[in-house]
Structures are given as C-alpha cells and as structure tokens.
mmCIF file as gemmi writes it, N, C-alpha and C atoms, coordinates in Angstrom:
data_model
loop_
_atom_site.group_PDB
_atom_site.id
_atom_site.type_symbol
_atom_site.label_atom_id
_atom_site.label_alt_id
_atom_site.label_comp_id
_atom_site.label_asym_id
_atom_site.label_entity_id
_atom_site.label_seq_id
_atom_site.pdbx_PDB_ins_code
_atom_site.Cartn_x
_atom_site.Cartn_y
_atom_site.Cartn_z
_atom_site.occupancy
_atom_site.B_iso_or_equiv
_atom_site.pdbx_formal_charge
_atom_site.auth_seq_id
_atom_site.auth_asym_id
_atom_site.pdbx_PDB_model_num
ATOM 1 N N . MET Axp A 1 ? 6.509 1.554 -17.459 1 0 ? 1 A 1
ATOM 2 C CA . MET Axp A 1 ? 5.945 2.265 -16.256 1 0 ? 1 A 1
ATOM 3 C C . MET Axp A 1 ? 4.446 2.093 -16.288 1 0 ? 1 A 1
ATOM 4 N N . ARG Axp A 2 ? 3.905 1.931 -15.151 1 0 ? 2 A 1
ATOM 5 C CA . ARG Axp A 2 ? 2.51 1.659 -14.967 1 0 ? 2 A 1
ATOM 6 C C . ARG Axp A 2 ? 1.812 3.005 -14.822 1 0 ? 2 A 1
ATOM 7 N N . GLY Axp A 3 ? 0.688 3.228 -15.46 1 0 ? 3 A 1
ATOM 8 C CA . GLY Axp A 3 ? -0.13 4.435 -15.296 1 0 ? 3 A 1
ATOM 9 C C . GLY Axp A 3 ? -1.08 4.369 -14.158 1 0 ? 3 A 1
ATOM 10 N N . PRO Axp A 4 ? -1.736 5.474 -13.81 1 0 ? 4 A 1
ATOM 11 C CA . PRO Axp A 4 ? -2.642 5.469 -12.782 1 0 ? 4 A 1
ATOM 12 C C . PRO Axp A 4 ? -3.901 4.63 -12.972 1 0 ? 4 A 1
ATOM 13 N N . HIS Axp A 5 ? -4.31 4.466 -14.209 1 0 ? 5 A 1
ATOM 14 C CA . HIS Axp A 5 ? -5.446 3.596 -14.618 1 0 ? 5 A 1
ATOM 15 C C . HIS Axp A 5 ? -5.106 2.185 -14.34 1 0 ? 5 A 1
ATOM 16 N N . GLU Axp A 6 ? -3.893 1.711 -14.712 1 0 ? 6 A 1
ATOM 17 C CA . GLU Axp A 6 ? -3.481 0.359 -14.455 1 0 ? 6 A 1
ATOM 18 C C . GLU Axp A 6 ? -3.386 0.023 -12.964 1 0 ? 6 A 1
ATOM 19 N N . PHE Axp A 7 ? -2.842 1.025 -12.175 1 0 ? 7 A 1
ATOM 20 C CA . PHE Axp A 7 ? -2.682 0.819 -10.76 1 0 ? 7 A 1
ATOM 21 C C . PHE Axp A 7 ? -4.107 0.72 -10.145 1 0 ? 7 A 1
ATOM 22 N N . ALA Axp A 8 ? -5.087 1.516 -10.56 1 0 ? 8 A 1
ATOM 23 C CA . ALA Axp A 8 ? -6.425 1.384 -10.057 1 0 ? 8 A 1
ATOM 24 C C . ALA Axp A 8 ? -7.062 0.031 -10.367 1 0 ? 8 A 1
ATOM 25 N N . THR Axp A 9 ? -6.77 -0.508 -11.555 1 0 ? 9 A 1
ATOM 26 C CA . THR Axp A 9 ? -7.26 -1.819 -11.93 1 0 ? 9 A 1
ATOM 27 C C . THR Axp A 9 ? -6.679 -2.927 -11.056 1 0 ? 9 A 1
ATOM 28 N N . MET Axp A 10 ? -5.371 -2.831 -10.801 1 0 ? 10 A 1
ATOM 29 C CA . MET Axp A 10 ? -4.723 -3.796 -9.939 1 0 ? 10 A 1
ATOM 30 C C . MET Axp A 10 ? -5.326 -3.684 -8.47 1 0 ? 10 A 1
ATOM 31 N N . PHE Axp A 11 ? -5.485 -2.46 -8.002 1 0 ? 11 A 1
ATOM 32 C CA . PHE Axp A 11 ? -6.067 -2.308 -6.697 1 0 ? 11 A 1
ATOM 33 C C . PHE Axp A 11 ? -7.442 -2.819 -6.515 1 0 ? 11 A 1
ATOM 34 N N . TYR Axp A 12 ? -8.217 -2.579 -7.587 1 0 ? 12 A 1
ATOM 35 C CA . TYR Axp A 12 ? -9.614 -3.128 -7.631 1 0 ? 12 A 1
ATOM 36 C C . TYR Axp A 12 ? -9.614 -4.657 -7.588 1 0 ? 12 A 1
ATOM 37 N N . CYS Axp A 13 ? -8.711 -5.227 -8.421 1 0 ? 13 A 1
ATOM 38 C CA . CYS Axp A 13 ? -8.616 -6.699 -8.448 1 0 ? 13 A 1
ATOM 39 C C . CYS Axp A 13 ? -8.244 -7.249 -7.119 1 0 ? 13 A 1
ATOM 40 N N . SER Axp A 14 ? -7.301 -6.592 -6.46 1 0 ? 14 A 1
ATOM 41 C CA . SER Axp A 14 ? -6.857 -7.059 -5.156 1 0 ? 14 A 1
ATOM 42 C C . SER Axp A 14 ? -7.862 -6.929 -4.141 1 0 ? 14 A 1
ATOM 43 N N . LEU Axp A 15 ? -8.697 -5.88 -4.082 1 0 ? 15 A 1
ATOM 44 C CA . LEU Axp A 15 ? -9.802 -5.726 -3.117 1 0 ? 15 A 1
ATOM 45 C C . LEU Axp A 15 ? -10.873 -6.755 -3.438 1 0 ? 15 A 1
ATOM 46 N N . THR Axp A 16 ? -11.141 -7.063 -4.678 1 0 ? 16 A 1
ATOM 47 C CA . THR Axp A 16 ? -12.094 -8.034 -5.08 1 0 ? 16 A 1
ATOM 48 C C . THR Axp A 16 ? -11.725 -9.401 -4.537 1 0 ? 16 A 1
ATOM 49 N N . THR Axp A 17 ? -10.4 -9.641 -4.649 1 0 ? 17 A 1
ATOM 50 C CA . THR Axp A 17 ? -9.884 -10.972 -4.15 1 0 ? 17 A 1
ATOM 51 C C . THR Axp A 17 ? -9.993 -11.087 -2.655 1 0 ? 17 A 1
ATOM 52 N N . LEU Axp A 18 ? -9.611 -10.022 -1.911 1 0 ? 18 A 1
ATOM 53 C CA . LEU Axp A 18 ? -9.643 -10.043 -0.451 1 0 ? 18 A 1
ATOM 54 C C . LEU Axp A 18 ? -10.99 -10.075 0.131 1 0 ? 18 A 1
ATOM 55 N N . THR Axp A 19 ? -11.963 -9.458 -0.514 1 0 ? 19 A 1
ATOM 56 C CA . THR Axp A 19 ? -13.289 -9.487 0.062 1 0 ? 19 A 1
ATOM 57 C C . THR Axp A 19 ? -14.152 -10.579 -0.502 1 0 ? 19 A 1
ATOM 58 N N . ALA Axp A 20 ? -13.645 -11.432 -1.427 1 0 ? 20 A 1
ATOM 59 C CA . ALA Axp A 20 ? -14.22 -12.577 -1.92 1 0 ? 20 A 1
ATOM 60 C C . ALA Axp A 20 ? -15.681 -12.329 -2.464 1 0 ? 20 A 1
ATOM 61 N N . THR Axp A 21 ? -15.802 -11.183 -3.149 1 0 ? 21 A 1
ATOM 62 C CA . THR Axp A 21 ? -17.044 -10.838 -3.781 1 0 ? 21 A 1
ATOM 63 C C . THR Axp A 21 ? -17.234 -11.662 -5.043 1 0 ? 21 A 1
ATOM 64 N N . SER Axp A 22 ? -16.508 -11.357 -6.083 1 0 ? 22 A 1
ATOM 65 C CA . SER Axp A 22 ? -16.478 -12.267 -7.272 1 0 ? 22 A 1
ATOM 66 C C . SER Axp A 22 ? -15.689 -11.554 -8.417 1 0 ? 22 A 1
ATOM 67 N N . TYR Axp A 23 ? -15.489 -12.201 -9.42 1 0 ? 23 A 1
ATOM 68 C CA . TYR Axp A 23 ? -14.798 -11.669 -10.627 1 0 ? 23 A 1
ATOM 69 C C . TYR Axp A 23 ? -15.76 -11.633 -11.76 1 0 ? 23 A 1
ATOM 70 N N . ASP Axp A 24 ? -16.69 -10.68 -11.66 1 0 ? 24 A 1
ATOM 71 C CA . ASP Axp A 24 ? -17.669 -10.529 -12.747 1 0 ? 24 A 1
ATOM 72 C C . ASP Axp A 24 ? -17.188 -9.681 -13.916 1 0 ? 24 A 1
ATOM 73 N N . ASP Axp A 25 ? -16.389 -8.696 -13.623 1 0 ? 25 A 1
ATOM 74 C CA . ASP Axp A 25 ? -15.975 -7.813 -14.652 1 0 ? 25 A 1
ATOM 75 C C . ASP Axp A 25 ? -14.505 -7.697 -14.911 1 0 ? 25 A 1
ATOM 76 N N . ILE Axp A 26 ? -13.657 -8.349 -14.072 1 0 ? 26 A 1
ATOM 77 C CA . ILE Axp A 26 ? -12.207 -8.359 -14.326 1 0 ? 26 A 1
ATOM 78 C C . ILE Axp A 26 ? -11.668 -9.694 -13.94 1 0 ? 26 A 1
ATOM 79 N N . VAL Axp A 27 ? -10.834 -10.235 -14.783 1 0 ? 27 A 1
ATOM 80 C CA . VAL Axp A 27 ? -10.281 -11.609 -14.609 1 0 ? 27 A 1
ATOM 81 C C . VAL Axp A 27 ? -8.819 -11.503 -14.885 1 0 ? 27 A 1
ATOM 82 N N . PRO Axp A 28 ? -7.939 -12.01 -13.954 1 0 ? 28 A 1
ATOM 83 C CA . PRO Axp A 28 ? -6.527 -12.09 -14.305 1 0 ? 28 A 1
ATOM 84 C C . PRO Axp A 28 ? -6.257 -13.08 -15.485 1 0 ? 28 A 1
ATOM 85 N N . LEU Axp A 29 ? -5.613 -12.594 -16.528 1 0 ? 29 A 1
ATOM 86 C CA . LEU Axp A 29 ? -5.412 -13.541 -17.641 1 0 ? 29 A 1
ATOM 87 C C . LEU Axp A 29 ? -4.088 -14.218 -17.632 1 0 ? 29 A 1
ATOM 88 N N . ASN Axp A 30 ? -3.094 -13.592 -17.041 1 0 ? 30 A 1
ATOM 89 C CA . ASN Axp A 30 ? -1.748 -14.191 -17.011 1 0 ? 30 A 1
ATOM 90 C C . ASN Axp A 30 ? -1.72 -15.253 -15.907 1 0 ? 30 A 1
ATOM 91 N N . PRO Axp A 31 ? -1.119 -16.454 -16.216 1 0 ? 31 A 1
ATOM 92 C CA . PRO Axp A 31 ? -1.114 -17.484 -15.211 1 0 ? 31 A 1
ATOM 93 C C . PRO Axp A 31 ? -0.416 -17.031 -13.879 1 0 ? 31 A 1
ATOM 94 N N . PHE Axp A 32 ? 0.585 -16.202 -13.974 1 0 ? 32 A 1
ATOM 95 C CA . PHE Axp A 32 ? 1.287 -15.723 -12.779 1 0 ? 32 A 1
ATOM 96 C C . PHE Axp A 32 ? 0.352 -14.825 -12.014 1 0 ? 32 A 1
ATOM 97 N N . ALA Axp A 33 ? -0.514 -13.986 -12.678 1 0 ? 33 A 1
ATOM 98 C CA . ALA Axp A 33 ? -1.397 -13.101 -11.985 1 0 ? 33 A 1
ATOM 99 C C . ALA Axp A 33 ? -2.516 -13.903 -11.292 1 0 ? 33 A 1
ATOM 100 N N . ARG Axp A 34 ? -2.952 -15.004 -11.96 1 0 ? 34 A 1
ATOM 101 C CA . ARG Axp A 34 ? -3.9 -15.911 -11.364 1 0 ? 34 A 1
ATOM 102 C C . ARG Axp A 34 ? -3.344 -16.545 -10.153 1 0 ? 34 A 1
ATOM 103 N N . SER Axp A 35 ? -2.068 -16.92 -10.168 1 0 ? 35 A 1
ATOM 104 C CA . SER Axp A 35 ? -1.437 -17.541 -8.96 1 0 ? 35 A 1
ATOM 105 C C . SER Axp A 35 ? -1.42 -16.569 -7.862 1 0 ? 35 A 1
ATOM 106 N N . LEU Axp A 36 ? -1.044 -15.264 -8.139 1 0 ? 36 A 1
ATOM 107 C CA . LEU Axp A 36 ? -1.023 -14.283 -7.094 1 0 ? 36 A 1
ATOM 108 C C . LEU Axp A 36 ? -2.374 -13.991 -6.543 1 0 ? 36 A 1
ATOM 109 N N . ALA Axp A 37 ? -3.417 -14.047 -7.331 1 0 ? 37 A 1
ATOM 110 C CA . ALA Axp A 37 ? -4.767 -13.806 -6.87 1 0 ? 37 A 1
ATOM 111 C C . ALA Axp A 37 ? -5.108 -14.965 -5.949 1 0 ? 37 A 1
ATOM 112 N N . ASN Axp A 38 ? -4.841 -16.194 -6.33 1 0 ? 38 A 1
ATOM 113 C CA . ASN Axp A 38 ? -5.145 -17.35 -5.45 1 0 ? 38 A 1
ATOM 114 C C . ASN Axp A 38 ? -4.411 -17.299 -4.171 1 0 ? 38 A 1
ATOM 115 N N . LEU Axp A 39 ? -3.116 -16.937 -4.231 1 0 ? 39 A 1
ATOM 116 C CA . LEU Axp A 39 ? -2.319 -16.767 -3 1 0 ? 39 A 1
ATOM 117 C C . LEU Axp A 39 ? -2.913 -15.725 -2.127 1 0 ? 39 A 1
ATOM 118 N N . GLU Axp A 40 ? -3.248 -14.64 -2.713 1 0 ? 40 A 1
ATOM 119 C CA . GLU Axp A 40 ? -3.86 -13.505 -1.878 1 0 ? 40 A 1
ATOM 120 C C . GLU Axp A 40 ? -5.221 -13.909 -1.254 1 0 ? 40 A 1
ATOM 121 N N . SER Axp A 41 ? -5.962 -14.698 -2.023 1 0 ? 41 A 1
ATOM 122 C CA . SER Axp A 41 ? -7.284 -15.098 -1.386 1 0 ? 41 A 1
ATOM 123 C C . SER Axp A 41 ? -7.049 -16.117 -0.226 1 0 ? 41 A 1
ATOM 124 N N . VAL Axp A 42 ? -5.944 -16.773 -0.184 1 0 ? 42 A 1
ATOM 125 C CA . VAL Axp A 42 ? -5.659 -17.732 0.923 1 0 ? 42 A 1
ATOM 126 C C . VAL Axp A 42 ? -5.02 -17.019 2.041 1 0 ? 42 A 1
ATOM 127 N N . VAL Axp A 43 ? -3.987 -16.247 1.785 1 0 ? 43 A 1
ATOM 128 C CA . VAL Axp A 43 ? -3.118 -15.577 2.806 1 0 ? 43 A 1
ATOM 129 C C . VAL Axp A 43 ? -3.886 -14.355 3.463 1 0 ? 43 A 1
ATOM 130 N N . GLY Axp A 44 ? -4.6 -13.681 2.669 1 0 ? 44 A 1
ATOM 131 C CA . GLY Axp A 44 ? -5.301 -12.477 3.175 1 0 ? 44 A 1
ATOM 132 C C . GLY Axp A 44 ? -6.172 -12.711 4.412 1 0 ? 44 A 1
ATOM 133 N N . PRO Axp A 45 ? -7.094 -13.629 4.299 1 0 ? 45 A 1
ATOM 134 C CA . PRO Axp A 45 ? -7.916 -13.879 5.494 1 0 ? 45 A 1
ATOM 135 C C . PRO Axp A 45 ? -7.145 -14.475 6.673 1 0 ? 45 A 1
ATOM 136 N N . PHE Axp A 46 ? -6.113 -15.29 6.441 1 0 ? 46 A 1
ATOM 137 C CA . PHE Axp A 46 ? -5.273 -15.678 7.509 1 0 ? 46 A 1
ATOM 138 C C . PHE Axp A 46 ? -4.553 -14.592 8.213 1 0 ? 46 A 1
ATOM 139 N N . TYR Axp A 47 ? -4.045 -13.627 7.445 1 0 ? 47 A 1
ATOM 140 C CA . TYR Axp A 47 ? -3.389 -12.442 7.974 1 0 ? 47 A 1
ATOM 141 C C . TYR Axp A 47 ? -4.354 -11.694 8.876 1 0 ? 47 A 1
ATOM 142 N N . LEU Axp A 48 ? -5.559 -11.448 8.415 1 0 ? 48 A 1
ATOM 143 C CA . LEU Axp A 48 ? -6.516 -10.698 9.186 1 0 ? 48 A 1
ATOM 144 C C . LEU Axp A 48 ? -6.916 -11.42 10.477 1 0 ? 48 A 1
ATOM 145 N N . SER Axp A 49 ? -7.173 -12.741 10.351 1 0 ? 49 A 1
ATOM 146 C CA . SER Axp A 49 ? -7.51 -13.515 11.572 1 0 ? 49 A 1
ATOM 147 C C . SER Axp A 49 ? -6.365 -13.585 12.565 1 0 ? 49 A 1
ATOM 148 N N . ILE Axp A 50 ? -5.163 -13.75 12.168 1 0 ? 50 A 1
ATOM 149 C CA . ILE Axp A 50 ? -3.982 -13.815 13.072 1 0 ? 50 A 1
ATOM 150 C C . ILE Axp A 50 ? -3.824 -12.421 13.735 1 0 ? 50 A 1
ATOM 151 N N . THR Axp A 51 ? -3.966 -11.401 12.956 1 0 ? 51 A 1
ATOM 152 C CA . THR Axp A 51 ? -3.854 -10.028 13.499 1 0 ? 51 A 1
ATOM 153 C C . THR Axp A 51 ? -4.894 -9.754 14.553 1 0 ? 51 A 1
ATOM 154 N N . VAL Axp A 52 ? -6.148 -10.195 14.266 1 0 ? 52 A 1
ATOM 155 C CA . VAL Axp A 52 ? -7.19 -9.971 15.261 1 0 ? 52 A 1
ATOM 156 C C . VAL Axp A 52 ? -7.021 -10.836 16.501 1 0 ? 52 A 1
ATOM 157 N N . ALA Axp A 53 ? -6.519 -12.054 16.319 1 0 ? 53 A 1
ATOM 158 C CA . ALA Axp A 53 ? -6.399 -12.99 17.406 1 0 ? 53 A 1
ATOM 159 C C . ALA Axp A 53 ? -5.27 -12.561 18.329 1 0 ? 53 A 1
ATOM 160 N N . ARG Axp A 54 ? -4.236 -11.856 17.785 1 0 ? 54 A 1
ATOM 161 C CA . ARG Axp A 54 ? -3.09 -11.486 18.649 1 0 ? 54 A 1
ATOM 162 C C . ARG Axp A 54 ? -3.435 -10.248 19.456 1 0 ? 54 A 1
ATOM 163 N N . SER Axp A 55 ? -4.48 -9.519 19.093 1 0 ? 55 A 1
ATOM 164 C CA . SER Axp A 55 ? -4.835 -8.255 19.848 1 0 ? 55 A 1
ATOM 165 C C . SER Axp A 55 ? -5.38 -8.579 21.241 1 0 ? 55 A 1
C-alpha cells in the first residue's frame, strides 16, 4: 500500500512532466516509470491542445 508521502512524490513527478520544467531533484529510476513519464510528456500536451481546440 502506498503512503501519502509516496503519492505526493508521484503527483510532483507527474506535474513536473506535464509542465516540462525539469527533473532536477527527482528522477524515475524504473524503466517502466521512465516510459510512463515519456508517454505523459507526449500525450499530456496533445490532450490539452485537443481539449482547447474542441471548445
């Protein structure tokens, strides 16, 4: 079971990926986590732009 601290870390990593700021203090170590971060960095902006364009 994941604790609140681990959830906060995952949320922070997700926001860092979506806002494309950088990974200065947290880096996904697991290859699967890296793949998810890469996928999120590609799909996230597309989702936002498609949502805005449909409005």
